[in-house]
MIMI-853400 format. One record per residue (C-alpha): residue in one letter; x, y, z. Coordinates in steps of 0.1 Angstrom, whole numbers, padded with zeros to 4 digits, always signed. Last residue first. Layout:
<recs>
aXYZ/...
</recs>
This chain:
<recs>
x+0784+1120+0731/x+0819+1135+0727/x+0845+1126+0753/x+0860+1140+0785/x+0826+1139+0802/x+0804+1158+0826/x+0767+1155+0819/x+0743+1184+0815/x+0707+1170+0816/x+0703+1176+0853/x+0708+1213+0850/x+0738+1228+0869/x+0729+1258+0891/x+0738+1292+0876/x+0702+1303+0870/x+0693+1333+0849/x+0674+1309+0827/x+0685+1326+0794/x+0720+1336+0804/x+0726+1303+0821/x+0717+1284+0790/x+0738+1307+0768/x+0768+1301+0790/x+0762+1263+0791/x+0759+1260+0754/x+0789+1283+0747/x+0811+1264+0772/x+0798+1231+0759/x+0814+1238+0725/x+0849+1244+0737/x+0873+1267+0718/x+0869+1296+0742/x+0871+1271+0770/x+0905+1258+0757/x+0918+1294+0754/x+0907+1302+0790/x+0923+1272+0806/x+0905+1239+0810/x+0906+1219+0843/x+0875+1237+0856/x+0856+1222+0826/x+0861+1184+0831/x+0862+1191+0869/x+0825+1202+0867/x+0816+1236+0880/x+0814+1252+0845/x+0788+1226+0835/x+0798+1196+0814/x+0819+1183+0785/x+0855+1190+0779/x+0878+1200+0750/x+0850+1192+0726/x+0858+1214+0696/x+0854+1250+0684/x+0876+1251+0654/x+0899+1278+0641/x+0888+1301+0612/x+0897+1335+0625/x+0866+1338+0646/x+0858+1305+0663/x+0836+1278+0647/x+0802+1283+0632/x+0791+1246+0631/x+0810+1234+0662/x+0793+1261+0683/x+0759+1254+0666/x+0762+1218+0678/x+0763+1228+0715/x+0734+1253+0712/x+0713+1226+0694/x+0720+1200+0721/x+0711+1225+0748/x+0678+1234+0731/x+0669+1197+0730/x+0677+1193+0767/x+0656+1222+0777/x+0627+1211+0756/x+0625+1177+0772/x+0596+1161+0753/x+0617+1159+0722/x+0644+1139+0740/x+0637+1108+0719/x+0643+1130+0689/x+0678+1139+0701/x+0686+1102+0705/x+0673+1096+0669/x+0699+1120+0654/x+0701+1157+0648/x+0723+1167+0618/x+0737+1202+0615/x+0740+1214+0579/x+0766+1231+0557/x+0787+1199+0553/x+0760+1185+0530/x+0761+1147+0534/x+0778+1119+0515/x+0793+1107+0548/x+0829+1101+0537/x+0832+1125+0508/x+0814+1154+0525/x+0792+1173+0500/x+0798+1210+0499/x+0765+1230+0497/x+0773+1252+0527/x+0810+1250+0536/x+0814+1281+0557/x+0787+1272+0582/x+0803+1237+0584/x+0830+1252+0606/x+0836+1216+0620/x+0811+1193+0604/x+0780+1185+0624/x+0767+1159+0648/x+0738+1150+0670/x+0728+1126+0697/x+0755+1102+0683/x+0746+1067+0671/x+0747+1077+0634/x+0715+1062+0618/x+0724+1078+0584/x+0694+1101+0576/x+0702+1126+0604/x+0673+1150+0606/x+0683+1185+0595/x+0692+1218+0613/x+0705+1247+0593/x+0682+1272+0608/x+0644+1272+0607/x+0617+1249+0595/x+0631+1215+0602/x+0642+1211+0566/x+0664+1242+0569/x+0666+1278+0556/x+0690+1300+0575/x+0675+1324+0600/x+0689+1306+0630/x+0723+1303+0615/x+0727+1341+0614/x+0719+1344+0650/x+0745+1318+0659/x+0770+1338+0638/x+0764+1368+0661/x+0769+1344+0690/x+0804+1335+0678/x+0811+1372+0671/x+0802+1381+0707/x+0825+1354+0719/x+0853+1370+0698/x+0845+1404+0715/x+0848+1387+0749/x+0882+1372+0740/x+0896+1405+0726/x+0886+1423+0759/x+0902+1395+0779/x+0934+1397+0759/x+0937+1434+0767/x+0929+1430+0804/x+0953+1400+0807/x+0936+1366+0809/x+0926+1345+0839/x+0894+1366+0843/x+0884+1351+0809/x+0877+1318+0825/x+0852+1310+0798/x+0821+1298+0817/x+0825+1315+0851/x+0843+1345+0836/x+0814+1353+0813/x+0790+1352+0842/x+0812+1374+0864/x+0813+1399+0835/x+0775+1401+0833/x+0772+1405+0871/x+0798+1433+0872/x+0783+1451+0841/x+0748+1452+0856/x+0742+1489+0854/x+0772+1496+0876/x+0778+1534+0877/x+0813+1550+0874/x+0810+1554+0837/x+0810+1517+0830/x+0812+1517+0792/x+0794+1486+0777/x+0815+1455+0774/x+0797+1434+0800/x+0762+1446+0789/x+0770+1437+0753/x+0780+1402+0765/x+0748+1397+0786/x+0726+1409+0757/x+0743+1385+0733/x+0738+1356+0757/x+0702+1365+0763/x+0695+1368+0725/x+0712+1334+0719/x+0693+1317+0747/x+0659+1331+0735/x+0667+1319+0700/x+0675+1284+0714/x+0644+1284+0735/x+0623+1292+0704/x+0641+1265+0685/x+0623+1240+0708/x+0591+1246+0688/x+0610+1239+0656/x+0619+1205+0670/x+0583+1196+0679/x+0568+1205+0646/x+0596+1189+0626/x+0594+1157+0646/x+0557+1153+0639/x+0563+1157+0602/x+0592+1134+0602/x+0576+1104+0620/x+0564+1087+0588/x+0599+1089+0574/x+0611+1066+0602/x+0644+1080+0615/x+0673+1057+0613/x+0681+1034+0642/x+0713+1037+0661/x+0699+1055+0692/x+0671+1029+0697/x+0681+1012+0730/x+0701+1040+0745/x+0677+1068+0737/x+0648+1047+0748/x+0663+1041+0782/x+0670+1078+0785/x+0634+1087+0777/x+0621+1060+0802/x+0642+1077+0829/x+0634+1113+0819/x+0596+1111+0821/x+0572+1104+0793/x+0557+1073+0809/x+0571+1068+0845/x+0601+1048+0858/x+0605+1054+0895/x+0635+1048+0918/x+0638+1085+0925/x+0674+1092+0914/x+0674+1124+0894/x+0688+1146+0921/x+0716+1120+0929/x+0732+1119+0895/x+0712+1118+0862/x+0726+1088+0842/x+0747+1069+0867/x+0723+1076+0896/x+0693+1067+0874/x+0708+1034+0863/x+0718+1024+0899/x+0684+1034+0913/x+0666+1013+0886/x+0690+0983+0891/x+0685+0985+0929/x+0647+0985+0925/x+0649+0955+0901/x+0671+0936+0926/x+0648+0945+0955/x+0616+0933+0937/x+0596+0948+0909/x+0576+0917+0898/x+0566+0914+0862/x+0580+0878+0860/x+0605+0882+0832/x+0629+0852+0835/x+0664+0857+0821/x+0681+0823+0814/x+0716+0820+0827/
</recs>
């Protein structure tokens, strides 16, 4: 069958647009319109060009945009840390926000399913993870701050890092020939540069893999999505404590003070 491009947006084209948007963004993002710079054309570009290496001529512009999104990452890390410290502060008979702070932790990490002693340990470990986040953000990097680099390999993923790479700085991975002490952002991430929220979420997710869990265990992809998604609700507390999206969603809610699921967070049982 020969495809004929006639420039007419008829019923079949409209249906294809709606079907694509519904699959990618859910009902809230299904408006039947493809506009320059908006989420639908961005997602199409991500899919079409995700496996292409970055043009060196684009690197300067990418660096400026990416470092601007790091401000959201920093704000999310500060907000997450503040929420955690509020949760573990002495109550003294007066609620200074401890209840709300603890509820937020429980939503993302299911720590309310643990014993009181284990819950306290878990929260302090989450604090340690975000403390490592703060250290990462002051590391030197080619994008201007943190250990973020542009992926030179053309890997089709949005981004990737080496598990607990923070502790392997300067070590060259045998398979990829890359420094394990860096986080690599691919072309799909760069096509999202106009969506600061999405970019920040990607970075928060990768940082969890990068710093790992206190004690040396890995933070992996046990489930992708918001705390209300079945891919997350099916996880127990230990699985969430070792789940990258749990840290990204928690930090995002802390920064935005909004527990509603953002459109860019997708439920999945696999890595992007």
